[in-house]
C-alpha positions in Angstrom: 32.6 70.4 -73.4 32.5 70.2 -77.1 31.8 67.0 -79.1 31.7 66.3 -82.8 28.2 66.0 -84.2 27.1 64.9 -87.7 24.1 66.7 -89.2 22.8 65.3 -92.4 19.7 65.9 -94.6 17.3 63.1 -95.0 15.2 62.2 -98.1 12.1 63.3 -96.3 13.4 66.9 -96.1 14.2 66.5 -92.4 17.6 66.5 -90.8 19.3 63.9 -88.6 21.8 64.9 -85.9 24.0 62.2 -84.5 26.7 62.3 -81.8 30.0 60.5 -82.5 31.8 58.4 -80.0 31.4 58.3 -77.0 27.9 59.6 -77.7 27.2 57.6 -80.9 23.9 56.2 -79.5 22.4 59.7 -79.4 20.4 60.4 -82.6 17.7 63.0 -83.2 15.7 64.2 -86.2 13.9 67.4 -86.8 12.4 69.5 -89.6 15.4 71.8 -89.7 19.1 71.3 -88.9 18.7 73.5 -85.8 15.7 71.6 -84.5 17.6 68.3 -84.9 20.5 69.7 -83.0 18.2 71.0 -80.2 16.7 67.5 -79.8 20.2 65.9 -79.8 21.3 68.4 -77.1 18.3 67.2 -75.0 19.3 63.5 -75.5 22.9 64.2 -74.7 21.9 66.1 -71.5 19.8 63.1 -70.4 22.9 60.8 -70.9 25.1 63.2 -68.9 22.5 63.6 -66.1 22.2 59.8 -65.8 25.9 59.7 -64.8 27.7 59.2 -68.1 31.1 61.0 -68.1 33.8 61.7 -70.6 37.3 61.8 -69.1 40.7 62.0 -70.5 43.4 59.5 -69.3 47.1 59.9 -69.5 49.3 56.9 -70.0 53.0 57.2 -69.4 54.9 56.2 -72.5 58.2 54.5 -72.8 59.0 56.3 -76.0 61.3 59.3 -75.6 62.0 62.0 -78.1 65.5 61.3 -79.6 66.0 65.0 -80.2 65.9 65.8 -76.5 69.2 64.0 -75.9 71.0 66.7 -77.8 68.9 69.6 -76.8 71.2 72.3 -75.4 74.4 70.4 -76.2 75.8 73.3 -78.3 75.0 76.1 -75.8 78.6 76.6 -74.7 80.3 75.6 -77.9 82.1 78.6 -79.5 81.9 76.9 -82.9 78.1 77.1 -82.7 78.2 80.9 -82.3 80.7 81.1 -85.2 78.5 78.9 -87.4 75.5 81.1 -86.7 77.4 84.2 -87.8 78.6 82.5 -91.0 75.1 81.2 -91.8 73.6 84.7 -91.2 76.2 86.3 -93.5 75.5 83.7 -96.2 71.7 84.1 -95.9 72.2 87.9 -96.2 74.4 87.4 -99.3 71.8 85.2 -101.0 69.0 87.6 -100.1 70.9 90.5 -101.7 71.6 88.5 -104.8 67.8 87.6 -105.0 66.8 91.2 -104.3 65.3 90.4 -101.0 65.4 93.1 -98.3 66.0 92.1 -94.7 65.4 94.1 -91.6 
């Protein structure tokens, strides 16, 4: 599991490492950034060993993607194939005029 952690220098020359939600209560200080992180890791391990868990929950949404209603609607439309050919020819023409090579 990876969680975001803030490491900041203190005026005393030490460093503070602090977990963000849901571990925002975990704070550790040390003479170096690595030492503060090591102490924070110990604090977070204590929380996890005491039974704290982080889980992801899915909630079904009522909102649907409006683009899905038309997805695949042109699959058997001969005009779509024709449109693609014309667009490709136009793009090739513009590329030639601009000096752009296309494979």
